C-alpha positions in Angstrom: 0.3 0.2 0.1 2.7 2.2 0.9 4.4 1.4 -2.4 1.4 2.9 -4.2 1.1 5.7 -2.6 4.6 6.9 -3.1 4.4 6.3 -6.9 1.0 8.4 -6.9 2.5 11.0 -5.2 5.9 10.9 -7.8 3.4 10.8 -11.0 1.3 13.7 -9.4 4.5 15.7 -8.7 5.7 15.2 -12.6 2.4 16.2 -13.9 2.1 19.6 -11.9 5.9 20.2 -12.0 7.0 23.5 -13.5 9.2 24.3 -16.3 11.0 27.5 -16.2 13.2 28.6 -19.0 14.7 32.3 -20.0 16.0 33.7 -23.4 16.7 37.0 -24.8 15.4 38.9 -27.8 16.3 41.9 -29.8 13.8 44.7 -30.5 14.9 47.4 -32.4 13.7 51.0 -34.3 15.3 52.5 -37.1 15.1 56.1 -36.7 16.3 59.5 -38.2 17.6 61.7 -35.6 16.4 65.0 -35.2 19.2 67.3 -33.8 22.4 68.6 -35.4 25.4 68.8 -33.1 28.8 70.4 -33.3 31.7 70.9 -31.2 33.1 74.3 -31.2 36.4 75.5 -29.8 38.0 78.8 -30.0 41.9 79.3 -29.5 43.9 82.5 -28.9 47.6 83.1 -28.8 50.0 85.5 -28.1 47.9 87.8 -26.3 48.5 89.1 -22.4 46.6 87.0 -19.9 44.3 90.1 -19.5 43.9 90.2 -23.1 43.6 86.6 -23.5 40.8 86.4 -21.0 39.3 89.3 -22.2 38.7 87.8 -25.9 37.5 84.5 -24.7 34.6 86.2 -22.2 33.6 87.9 -25.5 33.0 84.8 -27.1 31.6 83.1 -24.1 29.0 86.1 -23.7 28.0 85.6 -27.7 27.7 81.8 -27.1 25.6 81.8 -23.9 23.3 84.5 -25.2 21.9 82.2 -27.8 18.9 80.9 -25.9 17.5 79.3 -29.4 20.4 76.6 -29.4 21.3 73.9 -26.7 24.7 74.4 -25.0 26.5 71.9 -23.4 30.2 72.2 -21.8 31.8 75.5 -21.6 35.4 74.5 -20.9 38.0 77.2 -20.7 41.7 77.5 -20.1 44.4 80.2 -20.2 48.0 79.0 -20.1 51.4 80.5 -20.6 53.3 79.9 -24.0 56.6 79.9 -22.9 59.4 79.2 -25.4 62.7 78.0 -25.2 65.6 79.8 -26.5 68.4 77.7 -27.7 70.9 81.0 -27.9 70.1 82.4 -24.3 69.3 78.4 -23.1 66.2 80.2 -21.2 62.6 79.8 -21.2 60.7 83.3 -22.4 57.2 84.1 -22.4 55.4 84.6 -25.6 51.9 85.5 -24.8 49.3 83.2 -23.4 47.4 80.3 -25.2 44.0 80.6 -24.4 40.8 77.8 -25.6 37.1 77.9 -24.8 34.8 74.8 -25.9 31.2 74.2 -26.4 28.7 71.5 -27.7 26.2 73.2 -29.6 23.0 71.6 -31.2 20.1 72.6 -32.9 17.0 71.0 -34.5 17.4 73.5 -37.1 20.5 73.3 -39.1 19.8 76.7 -40.7 20.0 78.1 -37.3 23.4 76.5 -36.3 25.0 77.4 -39.6 24.1 80.9 -39.2 25.1 80.8 -35.3 28.7 79.7 -36.7 28.8 82.5 -39.1 28.1 84.6 -36.8 30.4 83.1 -33.9 33.5 83.8 -36.4 33.0 87.7 -37.0 33.1 88.1 -32.9 37.0 88.4 -33.7 38.6 89.0 -36.7 42.1 88.8 -35.2 44.6 86.7 -36.6 45.4 85.3 -33.3 42.2 84.2 -32.9 40.7 80.6 -34.6 37.6 78.9 -34.5 37.3 75.2 -34.8 34.2 73.2 -35.9 34.3 69.5 -35.2 32.3 66.5 -34.7 29.3 68.2 -36.7 26.8 65.0 -36.6 22.9 64.0 -36.5 21.9 63.1 -32.9 18.9 61.6 -31.0 17.5 64.1 -28.8 16.8 63.0 -25.3 13.2 63.2 -26.0 13.4 61.7 -29.1 15.3 58.7 -27.7 13.2 58.4 -24.1 9.9 58.4 -26.3 11.4 55.6 -28.6 13.0 53.6 -26.0 9.4 53.7 -24.4 8.2 52.1 -27.5 10.6 49.5 -27.3 9.8 48.3 -24.1 5.7 48.1 -24.3 6.4 46.3 -27.6 8.6 43.5 -25.6 6.1 43.1 -23.0 3.5 42.8 -25.1 5.4 40.3 -27.6 6.3 38.3 -23.9 2.6 37.8 -23.3 1.7 37.0 -26.7 4.3 34.5 -26.6 3.1 33.1 -23.4 -0.4 32.4 -25.0 1.3 30.9 -28.2 3.1 28.4 -25.8 0.4 27.7 -23.8 -1.5 26.5 -26.9 1.3 24.8 -28.3 2.3 22.9 -25.3 -1.2 22.5 -23.9 0.0 23.9 -20.6 -0.5 27.0 -18.8 2.3 29.8 -19.7 3.0 33.0 -18.2 6.1 35.6 -18.2 7.8 35.3 -14.8 10.0 38.4 -15.4 11.4 40.6 -18.1 14.4 42.3 -17.2 15.4 45.1 -19.7 19.2 46.7 -19.5 18.7 50.2 -18.3 21.0 51.5 -20.9 19.8 51.2 -24.4 22.3 50.3 -27.7 22.2 53.1 -30.3 23.8 52.2 -33.3 24.2 54.6 -36.2 24.2 52.9 -39.8 26.5 55.8 -40.9 28.6 57.8 -38.8 29.4 60.8 -40.7 31.0 63.7 -39.2 32.9 66.8 -40.5 35.7 68.7 -39.0 36.9 72.3 -39.9 39.4 75.1 -39.2 38.3 78.1 -39.8 40.3 81.4 -40.2 38.0 84.5 -38.7 39.3 86.4 -42.4 36.8 84.0 -44.0 33.8 84.6 -42.0 31.8 86.0 -44.5 31.7 82.7 -46.7 32.2 79.7 -44.4 29.9 77.5 -42.4 29.8 74.1 -41.1 28.6 71.2 -43.9 25.9 69.5 -42.7 25.8 66.0 -42.6 23.3 63.7 -44.8 20.6 62.5 -41.7 20.8 58.8 -42.1 18.7 56.4 -40.3 20.0 55.1 -37.1 19.1 52.1 -35.0 17.9 52.4 -31.1 18.1 48.7 -29.8 17.2 47.0 -26.5 17.9 43.4 -25.5 15.3 42.3 -22.7 15.7 39.0 -21.2 12.7 36.8 -20.5 11.8 34.1 -18.1 8.7 31.7 -18.5 6.8 29.3 -16.4 4.7 26.4 -17.9 2.8 24.2 -15.6 
């Protein structure tokens, strides 16, 4: 009798045993970025320390007055330009080297180019140069967050639909136990087009930053699903 009871319990536990398994799946969106971004750096040389600070301040005041553009950074440095003289075997001060840099971005390429042209007119001295680099299309935070939310919702819906399909195929009751989505989204530009220019102030009336083609880019998430069937 005891053998029959034990055997019955084993069979019952096998029938009602849960099957749990995990896997990952990729979800992605192809998007055209909505924001044009550029690195701007102003360099000065051979001025006195006071004059270097005054000229950099003139640029920073102009840049920070551009309320229609998004500004980041504002790195600033002023360092002595010490030159070694072979004849005297001594260093002498040949003015100061000043640098200020920002990341500028706008959803309107024309506005960014207009700003760059006006920036070059701030100071026409030969000891001042404007460097424009990393001109590229970027996803704005609102665009990135919106598409990320869409991907997460798609992943949850897919998980529930897949659980129903498993239930039908296996004749069991299957459900989603857990969905883990990494907090860091993977952003992949299909084409990485950037431009770099070094522009002398004397050319300010004719030069502007080249605008890269706004190519489709990819935003991806890699959620991990844990399913339970019983």
